[in-house]
All heavy atoms as TSV, in Angstrom:
chain	resi	resn	atom	element	x	y	z
A	1	MET	N	N	1.524	10.906	13.659
A	1	MET	CA	C	2.260	11.255	12.466
A	1	MET	C	C	1.694	12.505	11.816
A	1	MET	O	O	2.448	13.323	11.295
A	1	MET	CB	C	2.225	10.108	11.445
A	1	MET	CG	C	3.078	8.920	11.818
A	1	MET	SD	S	4.813	9.302	12.056
A	1	MET	CE	C	5.351	9.504	10.416
A	2	THR	N	N	0.370	12.669	11.892
A	2	THR	CA	C	-0.241	13.866	11.319
A	2	THR	C	C	0.291	15.111	12.008
A	2	THR	O	O	0.620	16.110	11.343
A	2	THR	CB	C	-1.767	13.811	11.461
A	2	THR	OG1	O	-2.234	12.603	10.825
A	2	THR	CG2	C	-2.430	14.999	10.812
A	3	ILE	N	N	0.451	15.052	13.314
A	3	ILE	CA	C	0.952	16.200	14.067
A	3	ILE	C	C	2.424	16.478	13.728
A	3	ILE	O	O	2.826	17.632	13.647
A	3	ILE	CB	C	0.761	15.973	15.578
A	3	ILE	CG1	C	-0.727	15.921	15.884
A	3	ILE	CG2	C	1.460	17.042	16.398
A	3	ILE	CD1	C	-1.070	15.466	17.287
A	4	ILE	N	N	3.205	15.428	13.501
A	4	ILE	CA	C	4.592	15.629	13.097
A	4	ILE	C	C	4.663	16.346	11.766
A	4	ILE	O	O	5.434	17.294	11.577
A	4	ILE	CB	C	5.354	14.287	13.033
A	4	ILE	CG1	C	5.538	13.723	14.437
A	4	ILE	CG2	C	6.687	14.439	12.339
A	4	ILE	CD1	C	6.102	12.314	14.481
A	5	PHE	N	N	3.826	15.943	10.816
A	5	PHE	CA	C	3.806	16.622	9.523
A	5	PHE	C	C	3.353	18.076	9.695
A	5	PHE	O	O	3.907	18.974	9.059
A	5	PHE	CB	C	2.896	15.893	8.548
A	5	PHE	CG	C	3.541	14.705	7.897
A	5	PHE	CD1	C	3.321	13.425	8.368
A	5	PHE	CD2	C	4.369	14.877	6.808
A	5	PHE	CE1	C	3.913	12.332	7.771
A	5	PHE	CE2	C	4.978	13.783	6.179
A	5	PHE	CZ	C	4.741	12.508	6.679
A	6	GLN	N	N	2.378	18.320	10.534
A	6	GLN	CA	C	1.909	19.699	10.745
A	6	GLN	C	C	2.990	20.548	11.383
A	6	GLN	O	O	3.206	21.681	10.952
A	6	GLN	CB	C	0.666	19.694	11.654
A	6	GLN	CG	C	-0.571	19.165	10.986
A	6	GLN	CD	C	-1.739	19.080	11.956
A	6	GLN	OE1	O	-1.575	19.164	13.163
A	6	GLN	NE2	N	-2.926	18.865	11.408
A	7	SER	N	N	3.663	20.022	12.380
A	7	SER	CA	C	4.659	20.833	13.072
A	7	SER	C	C	5.900	21.113	12.242
A	7	SER	O	O	6.620	22.065	12.512
A	7	SER	CB	C	5.058	20.168	14.393
A	7	SER	OG	O	5.716	18.933	14.150
A	8	THR	N	N	6.171	20.269	11.255
A	8	THR	CA	C	7.319	20.504	10.385
A	8	THR	C	C	6.952	21.279	9.125
A	8	THR	O	O	7.802	21.504	8.271
A	8	THR	CB	C	7.991	19.174	9.986
A	8	THR	OG1	O	7.025	18.320	9.387
A	8	THR	CG2	C	8.612	18.496	11.190
A	9	GLY	N	N	5.687	21.642	8.994
A	9	GLY	CA	C	5.272	22.455	7.863
A	9	GLY	C	C	4.996	21.668	6.590
A	9	GLY	O	O	4.914	22.257	5.523
A	10	LYS	N	N	4.888	20.371	6.703
A	10	LYS	CA	C	4.597	19.538	5.522
A	10	LYS	C	C	3.081	19.409	5.382
A	10	LYS	O	O	2.452	18.481	5.851
A	10	LYS	CB	C	5.231	18.155	5.683
A	10	LYS	CG	C	6.709	18.173	5.899
A	10	LYS	CD	C	7.428	18.685	4.673
A	10	LYS	CE	C	8.936	18.605	4.900
A	10	LYS	NZ	N	9.697	19.221	3.855
A	11	VAL	N	N	2.485	20.395	4.747
A	11	VAL	CA	C	1.040	20.497	4.640
A	11	VAL	C	C	0.438	19.331	3.834
A	11	VAL	O	O	-0.581	18.768	4.217
A	11	VAL	CB	C	0.638	21.844	4.001
A	11	VAL	CG1	C	-0.856	21.965	3.857
A	11	VAL	CG2	C	1.201	22.981	4.827
A	12	ALA	N	N	1.091	18.978	2.749
A	12	ALA	CA	C	0.547	17.912	1.887
A	12	ALA	C	C	0.489	16.585	2.628
A	12	ALA	O	O	-0.519	15.893	2.586
A	12	ALA	CB	C	1.389	17.785	0.620
A	13	GLY	N	N	1.559	16.224	3.312
A	13	GLY	CA	C	1.572	14.968	4.060
A	13	GLY	C	C	0.545	14.951	5.168
A	13	GLY	O	O	-0.137	13.948	5.380
A	14	SER	N	N	0.400	16.060	5.868
A	14	SER	CA	C	-0.589	16.169	6.931
A	14	SER	C	C	-2.009	16.028	6.370
A	14	SER	O	O	-2.843	15.304	6.944
A	14	SER	CB	C	-0.435	17.512	7.632
A	14	SER	OG	O	-1.461	17.698	8.573
A	15	PHE	N	N	-2.280	16.680	5.276
A	15	PHE	CA	C	-3.598	16.609	4.664
A	15	PHE	C	C	-3.921	15.195	4.186
A	15	PHE	O	O	-5.013	14.685	4.416
A	15	PHE	CB	C	-3.711	17.606	3.512
A	15	PHE	CG	C	-5.009	17.547	2.792
A	15	PHE	CD1	C	-6.155	18.046	3.376
A	15	PHE	CD2	C	-5.097	16.954	1.542
A	15	PHE	CE1	C	-7.373	17.976	2.722
A	15	PHE	CE2	C	-6.301	16.901	0.881
A	15	PHE	CZ	C	-7.454	17.397	1.465
A	16	ILE	N	N	-2.952	14.575	3.522
A	16	ILE	CA	C	-3.168	13.211	3.021
A	16	ILE	C	C	-3.486	12.259	4.156
A	16	ILE	O	O	-4.411	11.458	4.079
A	16	ILE	CB	C	-1.933	12.739	2.208
A	16	ILE	CG1	C	-1.839	13.522	0.916
A	16	ILE	CG2	C	-1.997	11.240	1.948
A	16	ILE	CD1	C	-0.542	13.320	0.173
A	17	LEU	N	N	-2.739	12.331	5.251
A	17	LEU	CA	C	-2.994	11.437	6.374
A	17	LEU	C	C	-4.342	11.734	7.038
A	17	LEU	O	O	-5.041	10.834	7.465
A	17	LEU	CB	C	-1.865	11.531	7.397
A	17	LEU	CG	C	-0.554	10.902	6.985
A	17	LEU	CD1	C	0.505	11.120	8.052
A	17	LEU	CD2	C	-0.718	9.430	6.689
A	18	SER	N	N	-4.683	12.988	7.114
A	18	SER	CA	C	-5.954	13.367	7.756
A	18	SER	C	C	-7.161	12.834	7.005
A	18	SER	O	O	-8.087	12.286	7.600
A	18	SER	CB	C	-6.075	14.891	7.869
A	18	SER	OG	O	-5.105	15.399	8.732
A	19	VAL	N	N	-7.163	12.991	5.705
A	19	VAL	CA	C	-8.328	12.538	4.936
A	19	VAL	C	C	-8.295	11.056	4.647
A	19	VAL	O	O	-9.324	10.455	4.334
A	19	VAL	CB	C	-8.490	13.325	3.611
A	19	VAL	CG1	C	-8.687	14.793	3.863
A	19	VAL	CG2	C	-7.337	13.082	2.658
A	20	SER	N	N	-7.136	10.432	4.770
A	20	SER	CA	C	-7.028	9.010	4.473
A	20	SER	C	C	-7.665	8.140	5.520
A	20	SER	O	O	-8.435	7.227	5.215
A	20	SER	CB	C	-5.564	8.607	4.308
A	20	SER	OG	O	-5.038	9.226	3.182
A	21	ARG	N	N	-7.356	8.366	6.775
A	21	ARG	CA	C	-7.771	7.442	7.816
A	21	ARG	C	C	-9.287	7.314	7.927
A	21	ARG	O	O	-9.824	6.213	7.908
A	21	ARG	CB	C	-7.197	7.873	9.172
A	21	ARG	CG	C	-7.546	6.878	10.254
A	21	ARG	CD	C	-6.832	7.213	11.553
A	21	ARG	NE	N	-7.215	6.274	12.556
A	21	ARG	CZ	C	-8.189	6.464	13.422
A	21	ARG	NH1	N	-8.872	7.580	13.394
A	21	ARG	NH2	N	-8.492	5.545	14.319
A	22	GLN	N	N	-9.972	8.387	8.066
A	22	GLN	CA	C	-11.436	8.311	8.238
A	22	GLN	C	C	-12.189	8.694	6.967
A	22	GLN	O	O	-13.408	8.715	6.970
A	22	GLN	CB	C	-11.893	9.239	9.380
A	22	GLN	CG	C	-11.465	8.768	10.725
A	22	GLN	CD	C	-12.089	7.438	11.086
A	22	GLN	OE1	O	-13.206	7.135	10.724
A	22	GLN	NE2	N	-11.329	6.636	11.809
A	23	GLY	N	N	-11.479	8.913	5.919
A	23	GLY	CA	C	-12.135	9.319	4.689
A	23	GLY	C	C	-11.919	8.332	3.576
A	23	GLY	O	O	-12.636	7.331	3.455
A	24	ILE	N	N	-10.920	8.558	2.792
A	24	ILE	CA	C	-10.720	7.810	1.559
A	24	ILE	C	C	-10.458	6.330	1.816
A	24	ILE	O	O	-11.158	5.457	1.304
A	24	ILE	CB	C	-9.556	8.442	0.752
A	24	ILE	CG1	C	-9.921	9.865	0.373
A	24	ILE	CG2	C	-9.245	7.610	-0.473
A	24	ILE	CD1	C	-8.768	10.684	-0.121
A	25	ILE	N	N	-9.431	6.033	2.597
A	25	ILE	CA	C	-9.069	4.628	2.803
A	25	ILE	C	C	-10.175	3.888	3.528
A	25	ILE	O	O	-10.535	2.776	3.140
A	25	ILE	CB	C	-7.722	4.521	3.574
A	25	ILE	CG1	C	-6.577	4.992	2.682
A	25	ILE	CG2	C	-7.476	3.088	4.038
A	25	ILE	CD1	C	-5.231	4.990	3.357
A	26	PHE	N	N	-10.732	4.471	4.561
A	26	PHE	CA	C	-11.787	3.790	5.311
A	26	PHE	C	C	-13.010	3.520	4.436
A	26	PHE	O	O	-13.576	2.433	4.478
A	26	PHE	CB	C	-12.189	4.610	6.542
A	26	PHE	CG	C	-13.269	3.963	7.357
A	26	PHE	CD1	C	-13.083	2.737	7.951
A	26	PHE	CD2	C	-14.493	4.584	7.501
A	26	PHE	CE1	C	-14.090	2.143	8.694
A	26	PHE	CE2	C	-15.510	3.999	8.242
A	26	PHE	CZ	C	-15.298	2.783	8.841
A	27	SER	N	N	-13.401	4.481	3.637
A	27	SER	CA	C	-14.561	4.293	2.764
A	27	SER	C	C	-14.352	3.174	1.756
A	27	SER	O	O	-15.229	2.330	1.574
A	27	SER	CB	C	-14.885	5.590	2.029
A	27	SER	OG	O	-15.168	6.616	2.923
A	28	VAL	N	N	-13.196	3.154	1.149
A	28	VAL	CA	C	-12.900	2.126	0.161
A	28	VAL	C	C	-12.853	0.758	0.816
A	28	VAL	O	O	-13.423	-0.205	0.326
A	28	VAL	CB	C	-11.586	2.450	-0.590
A	28	VAL	CG1	C	-11.137	1.293	-1.452
A	28	VAL	CG2	C	-11.740	3.717	-1.415
A	29	ILE	N	N	-12.147	0.662	1.935
A	29	ILE	CA	C	-12.043	-0.609	2.666
A	29	ILE	C	C	-13.411	-1.073	3.126
A	29	ILE	O	O	-13.733	-2.267	3.046
A	29	ILE	CB	C	-11.092	-0.480	3.883
A	29	ILE	CG1	C	-9.677	-0.219	3.425
A	29	ILE	CG2	C	-11.150	-1.701	4.765
A	29	ILE	CD1	C	-8.949	-1.406	2.887
A	30	LEU	N	N	-14.234	-0.163	3.585
A	30	LEU	CA	C	-15.570	-0.512	4.071
A	30	LEU	C	C	-16.402	-1.148	2.959
A	30	LEU	O	O	-17.032	-2.194	3.156
A	30	LEU	CB	C	-16.270	0.719	4.625
A	30	LEU	CG	C	-17.613	0.517	5.293
A	30	LEU	CD1	C	-17.479	-0.378	6.512
A	30	LEU	CD2	C	-18.211	1.850	5.693
A	31	VAL	N	N	-16.390	-0.547	1.798
A	31	VAL	CA	C	-17.160	-1.085	0.672
A	31	VAL	C	C	-16.610	-2.450	0.238
A	31	VAL	O	O	-17.380	-3.406	0.066
A	31	VAL	CB	C	-17.163	-0.086	-0.511
A	31	VAL	CG1	C	-17.741	-0.711	-1.757
A	31	VAL	CG2	C	-17.925	1.167	-0.141
A	32	ILE	N	N	-15.306	-2.544	0.085
A	32	ILE	CA	C	-14.701	-3.805	-0.342
A	32	ILE	C	C	-14.936	-4.906	0.686
A	32	ILE	O	O	-15.325	-6.023	0.343
A	32	ILE	CB	C	-13.199	-3.622	-0.636
A	32	ILE	CG1	C	-13.008	-2.727	-1.846
A	32	ILE	CG2	C	-12.509	-4.968	-0.828
A	32	ILE	CD1	C	-11.569	-2.286	-2.074
A	33	ALA	N	N	-14.696	-4.588	1.965
A	33	ALA	CA	C	-14.837	-5.596	3.015
A	33	ALA	C	C	-16.295	-6.035	3.161
A	33	ALA	O	O	-16.568	-7.233	3.367
A	33	ALA	CB	C	-14.323	-5.056	4.339
A	34	TYR	N	N	-17.225	-5.115	3.052
A	34	TYR	CA	C	-18.640	-5.506	3.157
A	34	TYR	C	C	-19.055	-6.406	1.998
A	34	TYR	O	O	-19.760	-7.386	2.202
A	34	TYR	CB	C	-19.530	-4.251	3.186
A	34	TYR	CG	C	-21.007	-4.614	3.188
A	34	TYR	CD1	C	-21.586	-5.170	4.329
A	34	TYR	CD2	C	-21.789	-4.426	2.066
A	34	TYR	CE1	C	-22.920	-5.517	4.336
A	34	TYR	CE2	C	-23.125	-4.776	2.071
A	34	TYR	CZ	C	-23.700	-5.311	3.211
A	34	TYR	OH	O	-25.022	-5.664	3.220
A	35	ASN	N	N	-18.591	-6.076	0.805
A	35	ASN	CA	C	-18.959	-6.878	-0.352
A	35	ASN	C	C	-18.313	-8.260	-0.353
A	35	ASN	O	O	-18.840	-9.187	-0.947
A	35	ASN	CB	C	-18.628	-6.151	-1.656
A	35	ASN	CG	C	-19.574	-4.994	-1.896
A	35	ASN	OD1	O	-20.726	-5.040	-1.530
A	35	ASN	ND2	N	-19.063	-3.950	-2.505
A	36	THR	N	N	-17.180	-8.399	0.312
A	36	THR	CA	C	-16.507	-9.698	0.335
A	36	THR	C	C	-16.798	-10.501	1.586
A	36	THR	O	O	-16.843	-11.721	1.526
A	36	THR	CB	C	-14.989	-9.548	0.194
A	36	THR	OG1	O	-14.512	-8.718	1.248
A	36	THR	CG2	C	-14.618	-8.948	-1.146
A	37	ALA	N	N	-16.993	-9.860	2.727
A	37	ALA	CA	C	-17.149	-10.597	3.975
A	37	ALA	C	C	-18.431	-10.238	4.739
A	37	ALA	O	O	-18.605	-10.700	5.872
A	37	ALA	CB	C	-15.921	-10.365	4.871
A	38	GLY	N	N	-19.265	-9.392	4.174
A	38	GLY	CA	C	-20.524	-9.056	4.844
A	38	GLY	C	C	-20.311	-8.277	6.144
A	38	GLY	O	O	-19.485	-7.377	6.218
A	39	TYR	N	N	-21.059	-8.673	7.161
A	39	TYR	CA	C	-21.002	-7.972	8.459
A	39	TYR	C	C	-19.610	-8.049	9.077
A	39	TYR	O	O	-19.148	-7.073	9.666
A	39	TYR	CB	C	-22.043	-8.566	9.404
A	39	TYR	CG	C	-22.045	-7.931	10.759
A	39	TYR	CD1	C	-22.498	-6.622	10.914
A	39	TYR	CD2	C	-21.591	-8.603	11.877
A	39	TYR	CE1	C	-22.504	-6.019	12.167
A	39	TYR	CE2	C	-21.598	-8.016	13.121
A	39	TYR	CZ	C	-22.034	-6.714	13.264
A	39	TYR	OH	O	-22.026	-6.133	14.483
A	40	MET	N	N	-18.947	-9.194	8.933
A	40	MET	CA	C	-17.599	-9.315	9.486
A	40	MET	C	C	-16.638	-8.333	8.796
A	40	MET	O	O	-15.715	-7.823	9.426
A	40	MET	CB	C	-17.097	-10.752	9.335
A	40	MET	CG	C	-15.866	-11.022	10.142
A	40	MET	SD	S	-16.160	-10.624	11.856
A	40	MET	CE	C	-15.720	-12.126	12.609
A	41	GLY	N	N	-16.878	-8.066	7.533
A	41	GLY	CA	C	-16.071	-7.081	6.810
A	41	GLY	C	C	-16.223	-5.690	7.381
A	41	GLY	O	O	-15.257	-4.930	7.434
A	42	ILE	N	N	-17.435	-5.374	7.788
A	42	ILE	CA	C	-17.658	-4.059	8.424
A	42	ILE	C	C	-16.889	-3.957	9.734
A	42	ILE	O	O	-16.279	-2.930	10.039
A	42	ILE	CB	C	-19.173	-3.829	8.665
A	42	ILE	CG1	C	-19.879	-3.685	7.321
A	42	ILE	CG2	C	-19.416	-2.610	9.539
A	42	ILE	CD1	C	-21.387	-3.606	7.415
A	43	ILE	N	N	-16.880	-5.046	10.482
A	43	ILE	CA	C	-16.178	-5.050	11.774
A	43	ILE	C	C	-14.675	-4.858	11.591
A	43	ILE	O	O	-14.037	-4.099	12.327
A	43	ILE	CB	C	-16.496	-6.335	12.546
A	43	ILE	CG1	C	-17.964	-6.346	12.948
A	43	ILE	CG2	C	-15.601	-6.492	13.769
A	43	ILE	CD1	C	-18.452	-7.628	13.554
A	44	ILE	N	N	-14.090	-5.534	10.619
A	44	ILE	CA	C	-12.627	-5.450	10.459
A	44	ILE	C	C	-12.175	-4.252	9.612
A	44	ILE	O	O	-10.991	-3.983	9.531
A	44	ILE	CB	C	-12.062	-6.752	9.856
A	44	ILE	CG1	C	-12.572	-6.946	8.438
A	44	ILE	CG2	C	-12.347	-7.926	10.725
A	44	ILE	CD1	C	-11.874	-8.048	7.671
A	45	SER	N	N	-13.090	-3.533	9.019
A	45	SER	CA	C	-12.695	-2.451	8.120
A	45	SER	C	C	-11.948	-1.318	8.827
A	45	SER	O	O	-11.032	-0.740	8.242
A	45	SER	CB	C	-13.910	-1.907	7.366
A	45	SER	OG	O	-14.840	-1.365	8.253
A	46	GLN	N	N	-12.304	-0.993	10.035
A	46	GLN	CA	C	-11.595	0.063	10.759
A	46	GLN	C	C	-10.153	-0.315	11.041
A	46	GLN	O	O	-9.245	0.487	10.844
A	46	GLN	CB	C	-12.305	0.395	12.079
A	46	GLN	CG	C	-11.682	1.565	12.822
A	46	GLN	CD	C	-11.825	2.878	12.085
A	46	GLN	OE1	O	-12.913	3.225	11.667
A	46	GLN	NE2	N	-10.748	3.590	11.903
A	47	ALA	N	N	-9.946	-1.561	11.488
A	47	ALA	CA	C	-8.590	-2.013	11.747
A	47	ALA	C	C	-7.762	-2.046	10.468
A	47	ALA	O	O	-6.591	-1.646	10.453
A	47	ALA	CB	C	-8.609	-3.384	12.408
A	48	ALA	N	N	-8.362	-2.523	9.396
A	48	ALA	CA	C	-7.647	-2.572	8.107
A	48	ALA	C	C	-7.302	-1.174	7.624
A	48	ALA	O	O	-6.213	-0.942	7.104
A	48	ALA	CB	C	-8.499	-3.309	7.071
A	49	ALA	N	N	-8.219	-0.227	7.790
A	49	ALA	CA	C	-7.958	1.149	7.395
A	49	ALA	C	C	-6.832	1.746	8.223
A	49	ALA	O	O	-5.989	2.491	7.690
A	49	ALA	CB	C	-9.227	1.997	7.511
A	50	ASP	N	N	-6.785	1.444	9.501
A	50	ASP	CA	C	-5.703	1.931	10.362
A	50	ASP	C	C	-4.353	1.369	9.937
A	50	ASP	O	O	-3.335	2.084	9.910
A	50	ASP	CB	C	-5.988	1.597	11.817
A	50	ASP	CG	C	-7.065	2.450	12.420
A	50	ASP	OD1	O	-7.385	3.507	11.844
A	50	ASP	OD2	O	-7.587	2.075	13.489
A	51	VAL	N	N	-4.321	0.084	9.605
A	51	VAL	CA	C	-3.061	-0.536	9.160
A	51	VAL	C	C	-2.589	0.100	7.856
A	51	VAL	O	O	-1.417	0.452	7.713
A	51	VAL	CB	C	-3.230	-2.066	9.016
A	51	VAL	CG1	C	-2.053	-2.682	8.300
A	51	VAL	CG2	C	-3.441	-2.712	10.375
A	52	LEU	N	N	-3.486	0.248	6.893
A	52	LEU	CA	C	-3.099	0.856	5.624
A	52	LEU	C	C	-2.684	2.314	5.785
A	52	LEU	O	O	-1.744	2.778	5.124
A	52	LEU	CB	C	-4.228	0.741	4.607
A	52	LEU	CG	C	-4.488	-0.686	4.095
A	52	LEU	CD1	C	-5.702	-0.686	3.160
A	52	LEU	CD2	C	-3.274	-1.215	3.387
A	53	THR	N	N	-3.331	3.033	6.674
A	53	THR	CA	C	-2.945	4.417	6.920
A	53	THR	C	C	-1.579	4.491	7.608
A	53	THR	O	O	-0.782	5.385	7.304
A	53	THR	CB	C	-4.005	5.141	7.776
A	53	THR	OG1	O	-5.261	5.043	7.107
A	53	THR	CG2	C	-3.658	6.596	7.976
A	54	ALA	N	N	-1.284	3.541	8.487
A	54	ALA	CA	C	0.044	3.494	9.118
A	54	ALA	C	C	1.129	3.235	8.076
A	54	ALA	O	O	2.205	3.827	8.122
A	54	ALA	CB	C	0.069	2.424	10.199
A	55	ILE	N	N	0.848	2.328	7.139
A	55	ILE	CA	C	1.801	2.069	6.067
A	55	ILE	C	C	1.991	3.313	5.213
A	55	ILE	O	O	3.126	3.681	4.875
A	55	ILE	CB	C	1.330	0.873	5.214
A	55	ILE	CG1	C	1.395	-0.413	6.041
A	55	ILE	CG2	C	2.162	0.738	3.935
A	55	ILE	CD1	C	0.699	-1.594	5.399
A	56	LEU	N	N	0.905	3.986	4.894
A	56	LEU	CA	C	0.994	5.246	4.138
A	56	LEU	C	C	1.800	6.289	4.916
A	56	LEU	O	O	2.619	7.012	4.337
A	56	LEU	CB	C	-0.411	5.787	3.840
A	56	LEU	CG	C	-0.491	7.119	3.129
A	56	LEU	CD1	C	0.129	7.040	1.739
A	56	LEU	CD2	C	-1.940	7.577	3.031
A	57	ALA	N	N	1.602	6.358	6.223
A	57	ALA	CA	C	2.347	7.319	7.036
A	57	ALA	C	C	3.843	7.026	7.017
A	57	ALA	O	O	4.667	7.947	6.950
A	57	ALA	CB	C	1.826	7.285	8.480
A	58	MET	N	N	4.205	5.738	7.074
A	58	MET	CA	C	5.626	5.384	6.994
A	58	MET	C	C	6.220	5.760	5.645
A	58	MET	O	O	7.348	6.270	5.587
A	58	MET	CB	C	5.803	3.889	7.260
A	58	MET	CG	C	5.586	3.508	8.712
A	58	MET	SD	S	6.013	1.793	9.050
A	58	MET	CE	C	4.593	0.950	8.373
A	59	ILE	N	N	5.469	5.534	4.589
A	59	ILE	CA	C	5.967	5.902	3.248
A	59	ILE	C	C	6.125	7.414	3.134
A	59	ILE	O	O	7.150	7.901	2.639
A	59	ILE	CB	C	5.011	5.362	2.163
A	59	ILE	CG1	C	5.054	3.832	2.128
A	59	ILE	CG2	C	5.329	5.954	0.802
A	59	ILE	CD1	C	3.971	3.195	1.312
A	60	LEU	N	N	5.139	8.167	3.596
A	60	LEU	CA	C	5.230	9.630	3.551
A	60	LEU	C	C	6.373	10.141	4.428
A	60	LEU	O	O	7.084	11.057	4.055
A	60	LEU	CB	C	3.926	10.268	3.995
A	60	LEU	CG	C	2.768	10.173	3.000
A	60	LEU	CD1	C	1.485	10.676	3.634
A	60	LEU	CD2	C	3.077	10.976	1.758
A	61	PHE	N	N	6.543	9.545	5.604
A	61	PHE	CA	C	7.632	9.949	6.484
A	61	PHE	C	C	8.972	9.720	5.805
A	61	PHE	O	O	9.847	10.571	5.822
A	61	PHE	CB	C	7.563	9.193	7.801
A	61	PHE	CG	C	8.639	9.580	8.773
A	61	PHE	CD1	C	8.481	10.686	9.577
A	61	PHE	CD2	C	9.812	8.857	8.857
A	61	PHE	CE1	C	9.475	11.068	10.469
A	61	PHE	CE2	C	10.810	9.225	9.737
A	61	PHE	CZ	C	10.635	10.335	10.538
A	62	LYS	N	N	9.113	8.536	5.223
A	62	LYS	CA	C	10.388	8.209	4.552
A	62	LYS	C	C	10.671	9.164	3.395
A	62	LYS	O	O	11.792	9.585	3.201
A	62	LYS	CB	C	10.309	6.768	4.044
A	62	LYS	CG	C	11.554	6.260	3.416
A	62	LYS	CD	C	12.279	5.416	4.412
A	62	LYS	CE	C	13.431	4.753	3.685
A	62	LYS	NZ	N	14.566	4.597	4.504
A	63	SER	N	N	9.629	9.533	2.650
A	63	SER	CA	C	9.863	10.380	1.477
A	63	SER	C	C	9.963	11.866	1.813
A	63	SER	O	O	10.680	12.582	1.125
A	63	SER	CB	C	8.753	10.155	0.454
A	63	SER	OG	O	7.524	10.629	0.958
A	64	GLN	N	N	9.296	12.338	2.869
A	64	GLN	CA	C	9.274	13.765	3.129
A	64	GLN	C	C	10.064	14.216	4.347
A	64	GLN	O	O	10.558	15.320	4.400
A	64	GLN	CB	C	7.834	14.234	3.300
A	64	GLN	CG	C	7.012	14.170	2.043
A	64	GLN	CD	C	5.640	14.784	2.196
A	64	GLN	OE1	O	5.314	15.345	3.262
A	64	GLN	NE2	N	4.850	14.681	1.176
A	65	LEU	N	N	10.200	13.357	5.353
A	65	LEU	CA	C	10.792	13.825	6.599
A	65	LEU	C	C	12.043	13.053	7.054
A	65	LEU	O	O	12.638	13.413	8.062
A	65	LEU	CB	C	9.762	13.741	7.728
A	65	LEU	CG	C	8.565	14.674	7.610
A	65	LEU	CD1	C	7.564	14.370	8.708
A	65	LEU	CD2	C	9.022	16.113	7.683
A	66	SER	N	N	12.441	12.021	6.375
A	66	SER	CA	C	13.549	11.217	6.855
A	66	SER	C	C	14.852	12.018	6.957
A	66	SER	O	O	15.655	11.803	7.849
A	66	SER	CB	C	13.746	9.986	5.978
A	66	SER	OG	O	14.092	10.355	4.674
A	67	LYS	N	N	15.046	12.986	6.080
A	67	LYS	CA	C	16.270	13.791	6.108
A	67	LYS	C	C	16.314	14.686	7.353
A	67	LYS	O	O	17.375	14.960	7.890
A	67	LYS	CB	C	16.356	14.651	4.854
A	67	LYS	CG	C	16.532	13.873	3.591
A	67	LYS	CD	C	16.502	14.781	2.391
A	67	LYS	CE	C	15.616	14.117	1.358
A	67	LYS	NZ	N	14.953	15.021	0.482
A	68	GLU	N	N	15.158	15.136	7.801
A	68	GLU	CA	C	15.110	16.041	8.944
A	68	GLU	C	C	15.315	15.340	10.276
A	68	GLU	O	O	15.641	15.986	11.266
A	68	GLU	CB	C	13.782	16.793	8.919
A	68	GLU	CG	C	13.623	17.684	7.728
A	68	GLU	CD	C	12.286	18.403	7.699
A	68	GLU	OE1	O	11.692	18.579	8.746
A	68	GLU	OE2	O	11.876	18.786	6.585
A	69	PHE	N	N	15.102	14.055	10.338
A	69	PHE	CA	C	15.222	13.313	11.587
A	69	PHE	C	C	16.465	12.459	11.662
A	69	PHE	O	O	16.623	11.664	12.586
A	69	PHE	CB	C	13.983	12.455	11.823
A	69	PHE	CG	C	12.789	13.269	12.261
A	69	PHE	CD1	C	11.879	13.742	11.333
A	69	PHE	CD2	C	12.599	13.595	13.593
A	69	PHE	CE1	C	10.795	14.500	11.719
A	69	PHE	CE2	C	11.520	14.336	13.993
A	69	PHE	CZ	C	10.622	14.803	13.055
A	70	HIS	N	N	17.383	12.557	10.706
A	70	HIS	CA	C	18.633	11.820	10.774
A	70	HIS	C	C	19.770	12.725	11.112
A	70	HIS	O	O	19.946	13.792	10.924
A	70	HIS	CB	C	18.948	11.099	9.455
A	70	HIS	CG	C	18.195	9.836	9.355
A	70	HIS	ND1	N	17.233	9.627	8.405
A	70	HIS	CD2	C	18.247	8.697	10.095
A	70	HIS	CE1	C	16.737	8.412	8.547
A	70	HIS	NE2	N	17.334	7.836	9.563
C-alpha cells in the first residue's frame, strides 16, 4: 500500500504508513502489550501492529485513492 500511495503522488498517505508500521503504532503496541501481557505481549506486538497498520491503510485508501481506482 505504501508503494501505491507513492506511485500516485499521495505523499501524506505514504509517509503515514511508513512511519506507522515500524514506528508509531509498533512502539505504542509494544509498550501496551508488554505492560499487560509481559513477554507474550512482546511476541504478539508485531502481529498486532501489522493488523492495525493494515486497517489504517484501508482507511487511507478509502479516503484518498478510492476515486482513482473505480
